[in-house]
VOBA-1610 file (N, C-alpha, C; in pm, whole numbers, padded with zeros to 5 digits, always signed):
BEGIN
Unk+04068+01502-01996Unk+03989+01494-02120Unk+03860+01575-02104Unk+03831+01657-02204Unk+03714+01744-02196Unk+03585+01663-02194Unk+03487+01710-02116Unk+03356+01646-02105Unk+03260+01717-02199Unk+03185+01639-02274Unk+03084+01695-02364Unk+02958+01730-02285Unk+02910+01851-02302Unk+02781+01891-02243Unk+02675+01874-02351Unk+02587+01776-02329Unk+02486+01742-02429Unk+02346+01779-02380Unk+02257+01796-02476Unk+02117+01823-02444Unk+02054+01694-02392Unk+02001+01695-02269Unk+01940+01574-02215Unk+01800+01552-02270Unk+01749+01432-02251Unk+01610+01404-02288Unk+01519+01498-02212Unk+01424+01556-02282Unk+01338+01658-02221Unk+01194+01615-02214Unk+01171+01485-02212Unk+01035+01435-02198Unk+00982+01374-02327Unk+00874+01303-02312Unk+00810+01235-02425Unk+00769+01336-02531Unk+00799+01306-02658Unk+00762+01385-02775Unk+00846+01511-02793Unk+00940+01539-02703Unk+01025+01657-02716Unk+01157+01613-02779Unk+01183+01657-02901Unk+01303+01616-02973Unk+01407+01726-02983Unk+01368+01849-02952Unk+01462+01960-02959Unk+01427+02066-02857Unk+01525+02146-02823Unk+01506+02255-02728Unk+01571+02380-02784Unk+01547+02490-02718Unk+01607+02618-02757Unk+01703+02663-02648Unk+01818+02712-02689Unk+01916+02762-02593Unk+01866+02893-02535Unk+01854+02898-02402Unk+01815+03021-02335Unk+01939+03099-02293Unk+01940+03146-02170Unk+02053+03225-02121Unk+02170+03135-02081Unk+02289+03168-02129Unk+02410+03102-02080Unk+02448+03164-01947Unk+02450+03083-01842Unk+02488+03130-01710Unk+02639+03127-01691Unk+02707+03050-01776Unk+02852+03043-01777Unk+02902+03062-01920Unk+03019+03124-01935Unk+03077+03148-02066Unk+03212+03078-02077Unk+03269+03082-02196Unk+03400+03023-02218Unk+03501+03083-02121Unk+03575+02997-02052Unk+03675+03041-01956Unk+03625+03050-01814Unk+03493+03038-01796Unk+03436+03046-01661Unk+03456+02915-01586Unk+03481+02926-01457Unk+03486+02809-01371Unk+03344+02773-01327Unk+03325+02645-01298Unk+03192+02599-01259Unk+03207+02486-01159Unk+03123+02488-01058Unk+03118+02380-00960Unk+03030+02267-01012Unk+03055+02147-00964Unk+02969+02034-01000Unk+02825+02064-00959Unk+02731+02034-01048Unk+02587+02055-01030Unk+02546+02202-01038Unk+02641+02291-01066Unk+02605+02432-01083Unk+02545+02452-01222Unk+02435+02528-01235Unk+02372+02548-01366Unk+02467+02617-01463Unk+02467+02568-01586Unk+02553+02625-01690Unk+02472+02705-01792Unk+02355+02653-01830Unk+02273+02717-01931Unk+02126+02685-01906Unk+02038+02776-01945Unk+01894+02753-01937Unk+01847+02700-02072Unk+01772+02591-02069Unk+01717+02531-02189Unk+01567+02552-02192Unk+01516+02594-02306Unk+01373+02619-02322Unk+01314+02511-02412Unk+01220+02432-02359Unk+01148+02336-02442Unk+01005+02384-02458Unk+00928+02311-02535Unk+00788+02349-02554Unk+00706+02326-02429Unk+00762+02253-02332Unk+00688+02221-02211Unk+00736+02299-02089Unk+00866+02332-02082Unk+00918+02395-01961Unk+01056+02453-01987Unk+01099+02537-01894Unk+01237+02582-01889Unk+01311+02497-01787Unk+01436+02465-01817Unk+01514+02386-01723Unk+01661+02426-01734Unk+01736+02401-01629Unk+01877+02433-01627Unk+01959+02307-01649Unk+02068+02321-01725Unk+02160+02210-01746Unk+02276+02226-01648Unk+02292+02132-01554Unk+02398+02144-01455Unk+02530+02087-01506Unk+02638+02134-01448Unk+02769+02080-01482Unk+02785+01942-01420Unk+02830+01842-01497Unk+02846+01707-01442Unk+02967+01695-01349Unk+03064+01786-01366Unk+03184+01787-01282Unk+03228+01931-01262Unk+03313+01953-01163Unk+03374+02085-01146Unk+03482+02103-01251Unk+03502+02226-01295Unk+03605+02251-01394Unk+03588+02385-01461Unk+03632+02394-01587Unk+03629+02518-01662Unk+03563+02497-01797Unk+03475+02588-01835Unk+03412+02583-01966Unk+03517+02622-02070Unk+03549+02529-02160Unk+03654+02556-02258Unk+03600+02597-02394Unk+03475+02563-02421Unk+03418+02600-02551Unk+03267+02600-02543Unk+03205+02701-02604Unk+03060+02711-02614Unk+03024+02706-02762Unk+02947+02606-02802Unk+02920+02581-02944Unk+02791+02644-02993Unk+02699+02674-02902Unk+02569+02726-02942Unk+02542+02858-02871Unk+02468+02944-02937Unk+02436+03074-02877Unk+02289+03079-02838Unk+02255+03176-02757Unk+02117+03194-02713Unk+02025+03209-02833Unk+01916+03133-02831Unk+01820+03137-02941Unk+01834+03023-03039Unk+01948+02953-03036Unk+01967+02840-03127Unk+01876+02723-03089Unk+01827+02653-03188Unk+01749+02532-03166Unk+01841+02411-03184Unk+01843+02323-03085Unk+01934+02208-03087Unk+01856+02081-03055Unk+01905+01970-03108Unk+01838+01843-03089Unk+01881+01778-02958Unk+01795+01693-02904Unk+01830+01614-02787Unk+01952+01529-02819Unk+02051+01531-02732Unk+02173+01455-02753Unk+02284+01534-02820Unk+02254+01654-02869Unk+02354+01735-02938Unk+02450+01800-02839Unk+02577+01813-02878Unk+02678+01875-02793Unk+02668+02027-02806Unk+02664+02097-02692Unk+02653+02242-02696Unk+02773+02312-02632Unk+02855+02239-02557Unk+02973+02300-02494Unk+03066+02190-02445Unk+03189+02231-02408Unk+03287+02139-02352Unk+03334+02191-02216Unk+03354+02098-02125Unk+03398+02129-01990Unk+03526+02052-01961Unk+03632+02124-01923Unk+03756+02060-01882Unk+03751+02038-01732Unk+03743+01912-01687Unk+03731+01888-01543Unk+03859+01926-01470Unk+03843+01965-01346Unk+03957+02002-01265Unk+03914+02093-01152Unk+04009+02133-01068Unk+03975+02222-00956Unk+03928+02358-01006Unk+03835+02415-00934Unk+03785+02547-00969Unk+03893+02650-00942Unk+03904+02747-01033Unk+04006+02849-01018Unk+03990+02923-00885Unk+04104+02953-00823Unk+04100+03020-00693Unk+04038+03157-00701Unk+04056+03222-00819Unk+04004+03358-00832Unk+03862+03360-00888Unk+03803+03244-00902Unk+03667+03241-00955Unk+03570+03298-00854Unk+03477+03382-00900Unk+03381+03440-00806Unk+03294+03333-00745Unk+03265+03339-00619Unk+03180+03240-00557Unk+03037+03254-00606Unk+02961+03150-00590Unk+02819+03160-00623Unk+02757+03270-00539Unk+02679+03351-00604Unk+02633+03473-00541Unk+02525+03450-00438Unk+02438+03352-00462Unk+02323+03336-00376Unk+02317+03196-00319Unk+02261+03184-00203Unk+02246+03055-00137Unk+02108+03045-00077Unk+02064+02924-00055Unk+01938+02898+00017Unk+01825+02980-00036Unk+01756+03053+00053Unk+01635+03123+00014Unk+01662+03231-00091Unk+01779+03296-00086Unk+01808+03402-00182Unk+01817+03346-00323Unk+01866+03222-00337Unk+01885+03165-00469Unk+01754+03156-00545Unk+01647+03121-00476Unk+01518+03107-00542Unk+01464+03241-00589Unk+01516+03351-00536Unk+01465+03483-00570Unk+01538+03544-00689Unk+01652+03490-00727Unk+01730+03550-00834Unk+01711+03470-00962Unk+01665+03539-01065Unk+01642+03474-01193Unk+01775+03442-01261Unk+01778+03334-01343Unk+01905+03292-01404Unk+01976+03402-01481Unk+01900+03485-01556Unk+01964+03590-01634Unk+02034+03692-01543Unk+01979+03709-01422Unk+02039+03802-01328Unk+02158+03742-01255Unk+02162+03609-01246Unk+02267+03544-01168Unk+02406+03574-01223Unk+02421+03572-01356Unk+02552+03600-01414Unk+02593+03746-01391Unk+02495+03836-01399Unk+02526+03977-01374Unk+02576+03997-01231Unk+02516+03921-01137Unk+02563+03926-00999Unk+02709+03881-00990Unk+02737+03767-01057Unk+02872+03711-01048Unk+02976+03806-01109Unk+02941+03867-01221Unk+03035+03957-01288Unk+03063+04082-01206Unk+02964+04128-01133Unk+02977+04254-01061Unk+03008+04237-00912Unk+03006+04111-00867Unk+03038+04086-00727Unk+02936+04141-00630Unk+02808+04142-00672Unk+02703+04198-00587Unk+02639+04088-00503Unk+02559+04129-00406Unk+02477+04037-00327Unk+02332+04076-00344Unk+02244+03981-00312Unk+02100+04005-00331Unk+02051+04122-00248Unk+02110+04144-00133Unk+02065+04251-00044Unk+02090+04390-00103Unk+02182+04399-00199Unk+02217+04529-00255Unk+02122+04575-00365Unk+02045+04484-00421Unk+01964+04514-00539Unk+01816+04510-00504Unk+01743+04611-00546Unk+01599+04618-00520Unk+01524+04535-00625Unk+01448+04432-00583Unk+01376+04347-00679Unk+01248+04414-00729Unk+01214+04389-00854Unk+01088+04438-00910Unk+01007+04326-00974Unk+01062+04204-00976Unk+00991+04092-01037Unk+00881+04038-00949Unk+00795+03951-01003Unk+00686+03892-00925Unk+00738+03818-00803Unk+00670+03835-00692Unk+00710+03765-00570Unk+00843+03809-00514Unk+00885+03932-00546Unk+01011+03982-00493Unk+01133+03923-00561Unk+01118+03875-00684Unk+01230+03815-00754Unk+01317+03922-00819Unk+01445+03892-00827Unk+01540+03986-00885Unk+01562+03952-01031Unk+01539+04049-01119Unk+01554+04031-01261Unk+01687+04090-01308Unk+01727+04054-01427Unk+01850+04109-01485Unk+01841+04261-01493Unk+01723+04312-01527Unk+01704+04456-01538Unk+01728+04526-01404Unk+01696+04458-01295Unk+01718+04516-01162Unk+01866+04536-01136Unk+01947+04437-01178Unk+02092+04448-01158Unk+02149+04560-01243Unk+02105+04565-01370Unk+02155+04669-01460Unk+02113+04808-01411Unk+01992+04816-01359Unk+01945+04945-01307Unk+02028+04987-01187Unk+02064+04891-01103Unk+02143+04919-00984Unk+02282+04972-01020Unk+02340+04917-01126Unk+02475+04956-01165Unk+02477+05073-01262Unk+02358+05114-01308Unk+02352+05226-01401Unk+02359+05185-01546Unk+02375+05054-01573Unk+02387+05008-01710Unk+02252+04995-01779Unk+02146+04998-01703Unk+02015+04976-01762Unk+01945+05102-01807Unk+02008+05218-01788Unk+01942+05345-01823Unk+01972+05381-01968Unk+01871+05380-02052Unk+01886+05421-02191Unk+01773+05518-02222Unk+01804+05647-02212Unk+01699+05748-02222Unk+01637+05755-02361Unk+01711+05712-02468Unk+01658+05723-02604Unk+01592+05596-02651Unk+01579+05495-02565Unk+01518+05368-02604Unk+01369+05374-02580Unk+01292+05369-02689Unk+01146+05380-02679Unk+01077+05244-02682Unk+01144+05142-02731Unk+01087+05008-02732Unk+01198+04905-02741Unk+01166+04785-02702Unk+01263+04676-02703Unk+01200+04554-02768Unk+01268+04495-02864Unk+01220+04377-02933Unk+01294+04255-02879Unk+01218+04161-02821Unk+01276+04041-02761Unk+01208+03919-02822Unk+01285+03823-02874Unk+01223+03702-02932Unk+01146+03624-02825Unk+01033+03567-02864Unk+00958+03482-02774Unk+01037+03354-02747Unk+01035+03307-02624Unk+01099+03180-02593Unk+01014+03067-02651Unk+01075+02950-02663Unk+01002+02835-02714Unk+00882+02802-02626Unk+00900+02816-02494Unk+00790+02790-02402Unk+00676+02888-02425Unk+00710+03018-02440Unk+00607+03120-02462Unk+00538+03098-02596Unk+00611+03060-02699Unk+00549+03032-02830Unk+00452+02915-02819Unk+00493+02811-02744Unk+00406+02695-02727Unk+00280+02731-02650Unk+00295+02812-02544Unk+00178+02858-02469Unk+00082+02932-02560Unk+00136+03021-02643Unk+00051+03099-02734Unk-00021+03007-02832Unk+00051+02910-02888Unk-00010+02818-02985Unk-00120+02734-02921Unk-00095+02686-02799Unk-00193+02601-02732Unk-00318+02679-02692Unk-00301+02805-02654Unk-00416+02886-02618Unk-00504+02911-02740Unk-00442+02941-02854Unk-00518+02960-02977Unk-00584+02829-03018Unk-00511+02720-03005Unk-00566+02588-03038Unk-00689+02557-02955Unk-00681+02587-02826Unk-00794+02560-02738Unk-00918+02639-02780Unk-00897+02765-02819Unk-01009+02849-02860Unk-01069+02802-02991Unk-00985+02750-03081Unk-01031+02713-03215Unk-01094+02574-03220Unk-01046+02481-03136Unk-01086+02342-03148Unk-01186+02296-03043Unk-01214+02378-02944Unk-01310+02340-02841Unk-01422+02444-02833Unk-01537+02400-02786Unk-01650+02491-02767Unk-01647+02537-02621Unk-01573+02643-02595Unk-01546+02683-02457Unk-01654+02778-02403Unk-01700+02746-02284Unk-01792+02832-02210Unk-01739+02843-02067Unk-01784+02946-01996Unk-01745+02964-01856Unk-01868+02992-01773Unk-01877+02924-01659Unk-01984+02951-01563Unk-01921+02997-01431Unk-01995+03079-01357Unk-01940+03142-01237Unk-02026+03112-01114Unk-01963+03121-01000Unk-02032+03114-00872Unk-01946+03187-00771Unk-01991+03197-00649Unk-01909+03256-00544Unk-01917+03168-00421Unk-01811+03171-00343Unk-01804+03084-00227Unk-01766+03165-00104Unk-01831+03134+00006Unk-01802+03196+00135Unk-01684+03122+00198Unk-01574+03192+00219Unk-01452+03131+00269Unk-01443+03131+00422Unk-01549+03171+00490Unk-01545+03185+00635Unk-01504+03056+00706Unk-01563+02943+00666Unk-01535+02817+00736Unk-01393+02770+00713Unk-01345+02783+00588Unk-01207+02745+00559Unk-01109+02831+00639Unk-01135+02960+00642Unk-01047+03050+00717Unk-01050+03019+00866Unk-01167+02981+00916Unk-01177+02945+01058Unk-01100+02817+01088Unk-01109+02719+00999Unk-01034+02594+01018Unk-00884+02617+01013Unk-00842+02700+00918Unk-00699+02730+00907Unk-00649+02801+01033Unk-00732+02889+01087Unk-00693+02959+01209Unk-00689+02864+01328Unk-00785+02772+01333Unk-00794+02680+01445Unk-00684+02576+01444Unk-00654+02520+01325Unk-00560+02409+01316Unk-00426+02445+01253Unk-00414+02568+01205Unk-00295+02605+01130Unk-00164+02587+01205Unk-00161+02631+01330Unk-00037+02622+01409Unk+00001+02477+01435Unk-00097+02395+01474Unk-00069+02254+01500Unk-00031+02181+01372Unk-00094+02217+01263Unk-00064+02157+01133Unk+00080+02186+01094Unk+00122+02311+01109Unk+00259+02350+01076Unk+00360+02279+01164Unk+00329+02271+01292Unk+00422+02207+01386Unk+00437+02059+01356Unk+00327+01993+01319Unk+00332+01849+01296Unk+00389+01812+01160Unk+00357+01894+01057Unk+00392+01855+00920Unk+00499+01943+00856Unk+00540+02049+00925Unk+00643+02140+00874Unk+00603+02205+00742Unk+00476+02229+00724Unk+00425+02300+00608Unk+00297+02371+00648Unk+00272+02488+00589Unk+00152+02563+00623Unk+00029+02501+00559Unk-00084+02518+00626Unk-00212+02474+00571Unk-00268+02587+00485Unk-00257+02573+00353Unk-00306+02675+00261Unk-00448+02648+00218Unk-00497+02729+00125Unk-00634+02709+00076Unk-00637+02618-00046Unk-00524+02604-00116Unk-00525+02524-00238Unk-00560+02378-00210Unk-00512+02325-00097Unk-00542+02185-00067Unk-00692+02163-00047Unk-00762+02262+00006Unk-00907+02250+00022Unk-00975+02240-00115Unk-00928+02323-00210Unk-00990+02323-00342Unk-00954+02199-00422Unk-00835+02145-00400Unk-00799+02019-00467Unk-00887+01906-00416Unk-00904+01899-00283Unk-00991+01797-00225Unk-01136+01813-00274Unk-01183+01938-00277Unk-01319+01965-00323Unk-01335+01929-00470Unk-01233+01959-00549Unk-01239+01928-00692Unk-01246+01779-00717Unk-01169+01702-00641Unk-01173+01557-00656Unk-01313+01504-00626Unk-01374+01555-00518Unk-01511+01512-00486Unk-01607+01545-00598Unk-01594+01666-00655Unk-01683+01709-00762Unk-01657+01629-00890Unk-01532+01598-00919Unk-01499+01521-01039Unk-01554+01379-01030Unk-01554+01323-00910Unk-01612+01189-00892Unk-01762+01190-00919Unk-01826+01298-00880Unk-01972+01308-00898Unk-02010+01344-01042Unk-01921+01420-01109Unk-01947+01463-01247Unk-01829+01422-01335Unk-01823+01294-01375Unk-01706+01240-01445Unk-01680+01303-01581Unk-01781+01368-01640Unk-01760+01433-01770Unk-01651+01540-01762Unk-01643+01606-01645Unk-01546+01714-01629Unk-01404+01659-01620Unk-01393+01530-01586Unk-01262+01465-01576Unk-01234+01379-01698Unk-01307+01403-01806Unk-01294+01322-01927Unk-01232+01405-02040Unk-01207+01339-02152Unk-01155+01408-02269Unk-01212+01345-02394Unk-01217+01424-02501Unk-01259+01372-02631Unk-01135+01324-02705Unk-01140+01200-02751Unk-01029+01141-02825Unk-01085+01084-02954Unk-01070+01162-03062Unk-01131+01121-03189Unk-01281+01129-03178Unk-01348+01015-03200Unk-01494+01009-03186Unk-01535+00942-03056Unk-01439+00924-02965Unk-01467+00859-02836Unk-01455+00957-02721Unk-01520+00924-02612Unk-01504+00996-02486Unk-01425+00907-02392Unk-01316+00959-02339Unk-01232+00884-02246Unk-01258+00935-02105Unk-01317+00850-02020Unk-01344+00887-01882Unk-01226+00842-01795Unk-01160+00937-01735Unk-01046+00904-01649Unk-01096+00861-01511Unk-01045+00750-01463Unk-01081+00700-01331Unk-00973+00733-01228Unk-00884+00820-01266Unk-00783+00872-01174Unk-00793+01025-01178Unk-00735+01090-01082Unk-00752+01235-01068Unk-00615+01300-01059Unk-00561+01334-01176Unk-00430+01399-01186Unk-00455+01548-01208Unk-00437+01625-01104Unk-00476+01766-01105Unk-00357+01856-01140Unk-00372+01932-01248Unk-00270+02028-01286Unk-00283+02154-01201Unk-00170+02202-01150Unk-00168+02324-01067Unk-00093+02432-01143Unk-00163+02532-01192Unk-00100+02638-01270Unk-00007+02720-01182Unk+00119+02735-01228Unk+00221+02810-01153Unk+00280+02915-01246Unk+00275+03041-01207Unk+00332+03148-01287Unk+00481+03162-01260Unk+00560+03177-01368Unk+00702+03204-01356Unk+00735+03324-01444Unk+00858+03372-01435Unk+00895+03486-01518Unk+00902+03448-01665Unk+00903+03319-01696Unk+00908+03274-01836Unk+00772+03234-01889Unk+00671+03233-01806Unk+00539+03195-01851Unk+00473+03099-01754Unk+00353+03058-01788Unk+00275+02970-01702Unk+00313+02825-01727Unk+00340+02752-01620Unk+00363+02607-01630Unk+00260+02538-01541Unk+00228+02414-01576Unk+00122+02343-01504Unk+00172+02204-01463Unk+00247+02196-01352Unk+00286+02064-01302Unk+00164+01987-01253Unk+00173+01856-01262Unk+00056+01771-01235Unk+00072+01697-01103Unk-00029+01708-01019Unk-00034+01637-00892Unk-00100+01501-00917Unk-00019+01397-00923Unk-00069+01265-00961Unk-00153+01202-00849Unk-00261+01136-00890Unk-00348+01062-00797Unk-00383+01146-00675Unk-00436+01264-00701Unk-00467+01357-00592Unk-00567+01299-00494Unk-00649+01204-00540Unk-00749+01146-00452Unk-00686+01065-00339Unk-00561+01024-00356Unk-00493+00942-00254Unk-00411+01026-00156Unk-00399+01155-00181Unk-00309+01238-00103Unk-00379+01303+00015Unk-00307+01315+00125Unk-00358+01386+00243Unk-00333+01535+00227Unk-00391+01613+00316Unk-00368+01758+00313Unk-00219+01792+00322Unk-00144+01733+00417Unk-00001+01765+00424Unk+00073+01727+00296Unk+00041+01613+00237Unk+00108+01571+00114Unk+00078+01667+00000Unk-00045+01714-00007Unk-00080+01810-00111Unk-00005+01941-00092Unk-00004+01993+00030Unk+00063+02121+00056Unk+00213+02113+00028Unk+00275+02001+00066Unk+00419+01985+00040Unk+00446+01976-00109Unk+00361+01906-00182Unk+00380+01892-00326Unk+00365+02026-00396Unk+00266+02105-00355Unk+00245+02236-00416Unk+00365+02327-00391Unk+00413+02327-00266Unk+00530+02408-00233Unk+00652+02367-00313Unk+00670+02237-00332Unk+00782+02186-00409Unk+00770+02226-00556Unk+00649+02216-00611Unk+00627+02257-00750Unk+00663+02404-00769Unk+00613+02489-00680Unk+00636+02633-00693Unk+00785+02666-00685Unk+00855+02603-00592Unk+00998+02629-00575Unk+01077+02585-00699Unk+01050+02464-00746Unk+01126+02414-00860Unk+01086+02482-00990Unk+00963+02534-00999Unk+00924+02610-01117Unk+01006+02738-01127Unk+01024+02805-01013Unk+01106+02928-01013Unk+01251+02898-01047Unk+01298+02779-01011Unk+01438+02743-01033Unk+01459+02667-01164Unk+01353+02656-01246Unk+01362+02583-01374Unk+01405+02437-01354Unk+01355+02374-01250Unk+01395+02238-01219Unk+01280+02138-01226Unk+01167+02180-01283Unk+01058+02086-01304Unk+01096+01989-01415Unk+01060+01864-01399Unk+01087+01764-01501Unk+00977+01766-01606Unk+01011+01745-01733Unk+00908+01748-01839Unk+00792+01654-01813Unk+00819+01536-01757Unk+00712+01440-01731Unk+00614+01490-01625Unk+00657+01585-01544Unk+00569+01641-01441Unk+00470+01742-01499Unk+00487+01775-01626Unk+00407+01880-01688Unk+00308+01826-01791Unk+00285+01697-01790Unk+00193+01640-01888Unk+00107+01532-01824Unk-00007+01507-01888Unk-00092+01398-01844Unk-00199+01434-01743Unk-00221+01562-01715Unk-00325+01600-01620Unk-00464+01574-01675Unk-00560+01555-01585Unk-00699+01533-01625Unk-00788+01654-01596Unk-00742+01746-01513Unk-00818+01866-01475Unk-00717+01966-01420Unk-00747+02094-01434Unk-00652+02198-01392Unk-00718+02298-01298Unk-00639+02347-01202Unk-00682+02455-01113Unk-00584+02571-01128Unk-00638+02690-01149Unk-00556+02809-01164Unk-00600+02912-01062Unk-00506+02959-00981Unk-00538+03054-00873Unk-00488+03194-00909Unk-00570+03268-00981Unk-00535+03406-01014Unk-00542+03499-00896Unk-00601+03450-00786Unk-00613+03533-00667Unk-00480+03572-00607Unk-00376+03491-00629Unk-00245+03524-00573Unk-00190+03651-00635Unk-00241+03689-00753Unk-00198+03813-00818Unk-00300+03925-00799Unk-00408+03896-00726Unk-00509+03998-00701Unk-00628+03994-00794Unk-00634+03893-00882Unk-00745+03885-00977Unk-00876+03863-00904Unk-00978+03939-00941Unk-01109+03926-00878Unk-01200+03834-00959Unk-01183+03832-01092Unk-01268+03751-01177Unk-01198+03731-01312Unk-01207+03609-01366Unk-01143+03582-01495Unk-01212+03463-01560Unk-01180+03440-01688Unk-01230+03323-01759Unk-01109+03240-01802Unk-01067+03143-01721Unk-00950+03062-01756Unk-00976+02981-01882Unk-00868+02946-01953Unk-00879+02871-02077Unk-00842+02725-02051Unk-00922+02635-02104Unk-00900+02492-02086Unk-00767+02451-02148Unk-00697+02361-02081Unk-00569+02309-02127Unk-00593+02178-02202Unk-00595+02178-02336Unk-00624+02054-02410Unk-00524+01944-02378Unk-00567+01816-02376Unk-00701+01767-02415Unk-00800+01765-02299Unk-00767+01831-02189Unk-00860+01836-02077Unk-00989+01906-02117Unk-01092+01887-02038Unk-01223+01945-02070Unk-01268+02051-01972Unk-01191+02072-01863Unk-01233+02171-01765Unk-01116+02231-01690Unk-01134+02355-01644Unk-01035+02422-01561Unk-01109+02508-01461Unk-01066+02501-01336Unk-01126+02580-01228Unk-01041+02703-01203Unk-01105+02818-01203Unk-01035+02943-01174Unk-01071+02993-01035Unk-00969+03007-00949Unk-00986+03066-00816Unk-00946+03213-00824Unk-00997+03292-00732Unk-00968+03435-00735Unk-00945+03490-00594Unk-00923+03619-00587Unk-00892+03681-00459Unk-01011+03674-00365Unk-00983+03656-00237Unk-01088+03659-00134Unk-01105+03802-00087Unk-01228+03851-00094Unk-01259+03988-00054Unk-01375+03989+00043Unk-01367+04076+00141Unk-01482+04094+00230Unk-01589+04174+00156Unk-01711+04114+00150Unk-01820+04179+00078Unk-01950+04163+00157Unk-02042+04255+00141Unk-02172+04239+00206Unk-02255+04133+00135Unk-02310+04040+00211Unk-02396+03935+00157Unk-02517+03919+00248Unk-02623+03861+00194Unk-02745+03840+00272Unk-02741+03704+00340Unk-02764+03701+00469Unk-02770+03578+00547Unk-02889+03584+00641Unk-02987+03497+00618Unk-03107+03488+00703Unk-03174+03625+00719Unk-03189+03695+00608Unk-03260+03821+00607Unk-03180+03941+00654Unk-03052+03922+00684Unk-02968+04032+00729Unk-02846+04045+00639Unk-02796+04166+00627Unk-02675+04191+00549Unk-02554+04181+00641Unk-02463+04092+00606Unk-02343+04071+00687Unk-02220+04077+00597Unk-02105+04094+00658Unk-01979+04096+00583Unk-01915+03959+00589Unk-01880+03904+00471Unk-01818+03772+00465Unk-01699+03775+00367Unk-01598+03692+00393Unk-01487+03680+00298Unk-01531+03594+00180Unk-01549+03655+00065Unk-01606+03586-00050Unk-01503+03573-00163Unk-01515+03462-00236Unk-01430+03439-00352Unk-01517+03401-00471Unk-01491+03464-00585Unk-01556+03423-00708Unk-01484+03300-00765Unk-01562+03205-00813Unk-01508+03086-00879Unk-01554+03085-01024Unk-01469+03034-01113Unk-01503+03022-01254Unk-01469+02881-01300Unk-01557+02822-01377Unk-01529+02694-01440Unk-01543+02712-01591Unk-01430+02703-01663Unk-01435+02700-01808Unk-01439+02554-01851Unk-01520+02524-01951Unk-01540+02384-01988Unk-01567+02371-02137Unk-01542+02251-02188Unk-01565+02220-02328Unk-01710+02174-02344Unk-01790+02258-02409Unk-01933+02232-02420Unk-01963+02114-02512Unk-01864+02069-02589Unk-01885+01950-02672Unk-01908+01826-02585Unk-01852+01828-02467Unk-01858+01712-02378Unk-01941+01737-02253Unk-01937+01859-02204Unk-02001+01893-02076Unk-02118+01987-02103Unk-02235+01948-02057Unk-02353+02034-02070Unk-02355+02138-01958Unk-02435+02240-01979Unk-02443+02348-01881Unk-02488+02300-01745Unk-02581+02204-01742Unk-02631+02153-01615Unk-02518+02090-01534Unk-02436+02007-01602Unk-02324+01943-01531Unk-02221+02046-01486Unk-02194+02145-01570Unk-02095+02247-01535Unk-02139+02328-01414Unk-02263+02372-01416Unk-02315+02450-01303Unk-02319+02365-01176Unk-02362+02241-01190Unk-02371+02152-01073Unk-02233+02120-01017Unk-02136+02103-01106Unk-01998+02077-01064Unk-01947+02193-00977Unk-01967+02315-01025Unk-01920+02431-00950Unk-01996+02447-00819Unk-02124+02415-00822Unk-02204+02422-00699Unk-02154+02318-00598Unk-02111+02202-00645Unk-02058+02099-00555Unk-01931+02150-00486Unk-01843+02213-00561Unk-01722+02268-00501Unk-01758+02374-00397Unk-01854+02459-00431Unk-01899+02561-00335Unk-01950+02496-00207Unk-02032+02392-00218Unk-02088+02325-00100Unk-01979+02264-00013Unk-01879+02201-00078Unk-01772+02136-00001Unk-01686+02240+00069Unk-01654+02348+00000Unk-01569+02452+00059Unk-01640+02522+00174Unk-01771+02540+00162Unk-01844+02609+00267Unk-01876+02517+00385Unk-01852+02386+00366Unk-01868+02289+00476Unk-01743+02200+00480Unk-01626+02258+00505Unk-01500+02184+00492Unk-01479+02077+00598Unk-01561+02077+00704Unk-01544+01975+00808Unk-01572+01836+00753Unk-01640+01830+00638Unk-01667+01700+00574Unk-01537+01634+00529Unk-01443+01716+00497Unk-01316+01664+00447Unk-01227+01622+00564Unk-01161+01512+00545Unk-01070+01463+00649Unk-00943+01545+00649Unk-00912+01608+00764Unk-00793+01690+00776Unk-00701+01625+00877Unk-00580+01593+00836Unk-00480+01539+00926Unk-00400+01653+00983Unk-00418+01682+01111Unk-00348+01794+01173Unk-00244+01746+01271
//
């Protein structure tokens, strides 16, 4: 008996999703838990896995269609996978590098990841890379391409405009000397990795520093709700993660209770599952403050936009060696510019500047923070 493939619940307040790329088509064999289609919601992209092994017998919806939660989009006839079905193209580390749209092209052409030169962010392989490799992507007379915005991208655009229109946004800047953090990472990094099986990055330092600053300046961890101010007594930190489909912000719950290893493992897990479209909708809502690290892309300075209903966002940037004055002498130090965008309706300039200065002080004296190595 055929199994109905239905749209699963996609989180609180999400009643419909948009069909993204079909990774399997009618007549294709599929293994249990193998992704069948990419679903785009207003909060995230996610893959719908096959509940059983078998063959796709019917596809009811096409890419771009909007469908309700619980609606049937395809049928799967359970049974053994066809012997002539192409094997899954990528495994382990390679799988995270291949985007879903490219995965089907790999399967159809029988290619491996090693054969195709990636051009996507972080060495990811895009559909265009596969087409370029096979010669199908060359269109000399094509001067432009019109592609519909995904539901996630439309939501990002709407929320950014909303933030600009409904909040009084300002940004204040400072710079931080990263010498001490870099020295600690060099001193304890190897032991930290050996003990916890995860690298000691810089993001955990900034999360710890942000929690300390938020405790001292609670306005930055608050939100305006109607005519009231809601002060959050918990610290749920959103970590901005870039994907090929847009920016997503998974939330690190109760960051004040987490150790350095727990933070680093959580960040690594978020980044991996964001690339694989496996973040859960509930993981993308409810944050009280956000940190965005544009430095991973080489950004030197930016003005991040607050994620409503939050009132503040910290922007990290690239670390560069620059000449600075120390005790009357010019020396070279690894410096990072920091930016704090904030809602001026709730946060005054004094609090914003002091908040950023607190983060600078903690980062430049990281020994204050408890590090489990």
